[in-house]
C-alpha positions in Angstrom: 0.0 0.0 0.0 1.4 3.4 -0.9 1.2 4.9 2.6 3.0 8.3 2.5 0.6 9.9 0.1 -2.4 8.6 2.0 -0.9 10.1 5.2 -0.4 13.5 3.5 -4.0 13.5 2.3 -5.0 12.7 5.8 -3.1 15.4 7.4 -4.3 17.9 4.7 -7.8 17.1 5.4 -7.6 16.7 9.2 -4.7 18.9 10.5 -5.8 18.2 14.0 -4.8 14.6 13.7 -1.2 15.6 13.1 -1.4 18.1 16.0 -2.5 15.3 18.3 0.2 12.9 17.1 2.8 15.7 17.7 1.5 16.4 21.3 0.8 20.0 20.3 -0.4 22.5 23.0 -4.1 23.1 23.4 -3.8 26.5 22.0 -2.4 25.1 18.7 -5.2 22.4 18.7 -7.8 25.2 19.0 -6.5 26.8 15.9 -6.2 23.4 13.9 -8.7 24.8 11.2 -6.2 27.6 10.4 -3.3 25.2 9.7 -2.6 24.2 6.1 -0.7 21.0 5.0 1.6 21.7 2.0 4.7 20.6 0.1 7.4 23.1 -0.3 10.2 23.1 -3.0 13.7 24.2 -1.9 15.3 25.8 -4.9 18.7 25.0 -6.1 19.0 21.7 -4.2 16.7 19.5 -6.2 14.4 18.3 -3.4 11.0 18.9 -2.0 9.7 18.7 1.5 6.6 16.8 1.0 4.8 17.6 4.2 4.7 20.9 6.2 1.7 21.8 8.5 1.8 25.5 9.1 -0.3 28.6 9.8 -0.4 31.2 7.0 3.0 32.9 6.6 4.4 30.3 9.1 3.2 32.2 12.1 3.4 30.4 15.4 4.5 26.7 15.6 4.9 24.7 12.3 5.6 21.1 11.7 7.7 19.2 9.2 6.2 15.7 8.6 7.9 12.6 7.2 6.3 9.2 6.9 8.8 6.4 6.5 7.9 2.8 5.7 11.2 1.5 4.6 14.6 1.2 6.4 17.0 3.9 5.4 20.3 4.5 7.3 20.6 8.1 6.1 17.1 9.0 6.8 17.7 11.4 9.7 20.7 13.1 8.1 18.7 13.6 4.9 15.6 15.0 6.7 17.6 17.4 8.9 19.7 18.6 6.0 16.6 19.4 4.0 15.1 21.2 7.1 18.1 23.3 7.6 18.3 24.3 4.0 14.6 25.3 4.2 15.2 27.3 7.3 18.2 29.0 5.6 16.2 29.9 2.4 12.8 30.7 3.7 13.7 32.4 7.1 10.3 31.5 8.7 9.5 33.3 11.9 7.6 30.5 13.8 9.1 27.8 16.0 9.6 24.5 14.0 9.1 21.0 15.0 9.5 17.7 13.2 7.2 14.7 13.4 8.5 11.3 12.0 6.0 8.5 11.6 7.1 4.9 11.3 4.7 1.9 11.1 6.8 0.1 13.7 10.0 0.6 15.6 12.1 -2.0 13.6 11.9 0.2 10.5 13.7 3.1 12.5 17.5 2.7 12.0 18.1 4.8 15.0 18.7 8.5 15.6 22.3 9.6 15.2 23.9 11.0 18.4 24.3 14.5 16.9 20.6 14.9 16.5 19.7 13.7 20.1 19.3 17.2 21.3 16.3 17.6 19.0 14.6 14.7 20.7 15.3 15.9 24.1 14.2 19.5 23.4 10.9 18.4 21.7 12.0 19.6 18.3 11.7 16.0 17.1 8.8 13.7 17.9 9.1 10.1 16.7 5.8 8.1 16.3 5.6 4.4 16.0 2.0 3.6 14.9 1.9 0.1 16.4 2.9 1.5 19.9 0.1 4.2 20.1 -2.3 3.3 22.9 -5.5 1.8 21.6 -7.5 4.3 23.7 -6.0 7.1 21.7 -7.0 5.5 18.5 -10.8 5.1 19.4 -11.8 8.7 18.7 -12.0 10.7 15.5 -9.8 11.6 13.8 -7.1 9.3 15.0 -9.2 6.3 14.6 -8.5 6.5 10.8 -5.0 5.2 11.7 -6.5 2.0 12.8 -7.9 1.5 9.3 -4.5 2.4 7.7 -2.7 -0.2 9.9 -5.4 -2.8 9.7 -4.6 -6.2 8.2 -5.8 -6.6 4.6 -8.8 -8.6 5.6 -12.0 -7.2 4.0 -14.4 -7.8 6.8 -12.2 -6.2 9.4 -11.4 -3.2 7.0 -15.1 -2.7 6.3 -16.0 -2.6 10.1 -13.3 -0.1 10.8 -14.1 2.0 7.8 -17.8 2.2 9.0 -16.7 3.0 12.6 -14.8 6.0 11.2 -17.8 7.2 9.2 -20.1 6.8 12.2 -17.6 8.8 14.3 -17.5 11.9 12.1 -18.9 14.7 14.4 -22.5 15.5 13.4 -21.6 19.2 13.5 -19.0 18.8 10.7 -19.6 20.5 7.5 -21.1 18.3 4.8 -18.1 18.8 2.5 -15.8 17.6 5.3 -17.9 14.6 5.8 -17.7 13.8 2.1 -13.9 14.3 2.2 -13.5 11.8 5.1 -15.5 9.4 3.1 -13.3 9.8 0.0 -10.2 9.4 2.4 -11.7 6.1 3.6 -12.3 4.9 0.1 -8.9 5.8 -1.0 -7.5 3.8 1.9 -9.6 0.8 1.1 -8.7 1.1 -2.6 -4.9 1.1 -1.6 -5.4 -2.0 0.6 -7.5 -3.8 -1.9 -6.4 -2.6 -5.4 -8.3 -5.3 -7.3 -11.7 -4.4 -5.8 -14.3 -2.8 -8.0 -16.0 0.5 -7.2 -19.2 -1.5 -6.6 -17.3 -3.6 -4.0 -15.8 -0.5 -2.2 -19.2 1.1 -2.2 -20.6 -2.0 -0.6 -18.0 -2.0 2.1 -18.8 1.6 3.0 -22.3 1.4 4.3 -24.5 4.5 4.4 -24.0 4.8 8.1 -24.0 8.5 8.3 -27.3 10.3 8.0 -27.9 11.5 4.5 -24.9 9.6 3.2 -26.8 8.3 0.1 -27.2 11.8 -1.0 -23.7 13.0 -0.4 -21.3 14.0 -3.2 -19.0 11.1 -2.3 -21.7 8.5 -2.5 -23.1 9.8 -5.9 -19.5 10.2 -7.3 -18.4 6.7 -6.4 -21.8 5.4 -7.6 -21.2 7.3 -10.9 -17.8 5.9 -11.4 -19.0 2.4 -10.8 -21.9 3.0 -13.2 -19.6 4.4 -15.8 -17.2 1.4 -15.4 -20.2 -1.0 -15.9 -21.3 0.9 -18.9 -18.0 0.9 -20.5 -17.8 -2.8 -20.0 -21.3 -3.2 -21.4 -20.4 -1.2 -24.5 -17.3 -3.3 -25.1 -19.2 -6.5 -24.9 -22.1 -5.0 -27.0 -24.6 -5.7 -24.2 -27.4 -3.2 -24.3 -29.1 -4.8 -21.2 -26.3 -3.4 -19.0 -27.4 0.0 -19.5 -31.0 -0.7 -19.0 -30.1 -2.6 -15.8 -28.2 0.6 -14.7 -31.2 2.8 -15.3 -33.5 0.5 -13.3 -31.0 0.1 -10.4 -30.6 3.9 -10.1 -34.4 4.5 -10.2 -34.8 1.9 -7.5 -32.5 3.7 -5.0 -34.2 7.1 -5.7 -31.9 8.8 -8.2 -33.5 11.6 -10.3 -33.9 11.3 -14.0 -31.4 14.2 -14.3 -28.7 12.4 -12.4 -29.5 9.2 -14.4 -29.2 11.2 -17.8 -25.9 12.7 -16.6 -24.0 9.6 -16.0 -25.6 7.4 -18.6 -25.7 9.9 -21.5 -29.2 8.8 -22.2 -31.9 11.4 -22.9 -35.0 11.7 -20.7 -37.2 10.1 -23.5 -34.8 7.1 -23.7 -35.0 6.7 -19.9 -38.7 6.9 -20.0 -38.8 4.1 -22.7 -36.7 1.8 -20.5 -38.9 2.4 -17.4 -42.0 1.8 -19.5 -40.5 -1.4 -20.9 -39.6 -2.9 -17.6 -42.0 -1.3 -15.1 -45.3 -1.2 -17.0 
């Protein structure tokens, strides 16, 4: 599973998750919505810092983030070289910290002695996902980490995915709830790359009120339908499109929505409905 990009999406969507992992102060947690997760290119040195969580203009405390799933003896020297180059070029005013995330301690080759002061001062925070207390991972948004680290067993992953969806605070904005659902679907897709859209959709039950009408649900439904239609066209099976129209009608989708994703006119949709429902 391609883990680093999923983590960066996770922290971009839910900056409070990284602040919690970093042990940030309550004042920083209260401002979580103001933080932005970004990648920054350092000129003339041909490298990019993939993850920095910061307030606008790097005010206050900001965080360098590195997710490492493979052993690398030069990992810490490379990371701190990049950080120091960034600080030299950008001259940010806020206080910097670094959060390094390993799936387990055995991946970590060990912190060189000349960086030990960063660990002692709190500048460096090392997180081993398999050593985080289970109690910490029960609440949103850190419960998403349980799904990331779960074994590739469909039933277990489906249960954890739906636990995450149910735990999204009811006061969250609709677009944020959709984004969380998209993130969950991305994690499932990474874990089970051979699964179809239909199978992913089946794993993510509509556990959140109004989920069936969410942008995410309709988007993934649309992709699944498009995939089915393409297969049907390739095979020359007209019944596949008719079956799609009937299925969407059965789950309450409007004719406008059906026309949009199938390319059929309203009259063609009416003909199919009359043919099968009369």
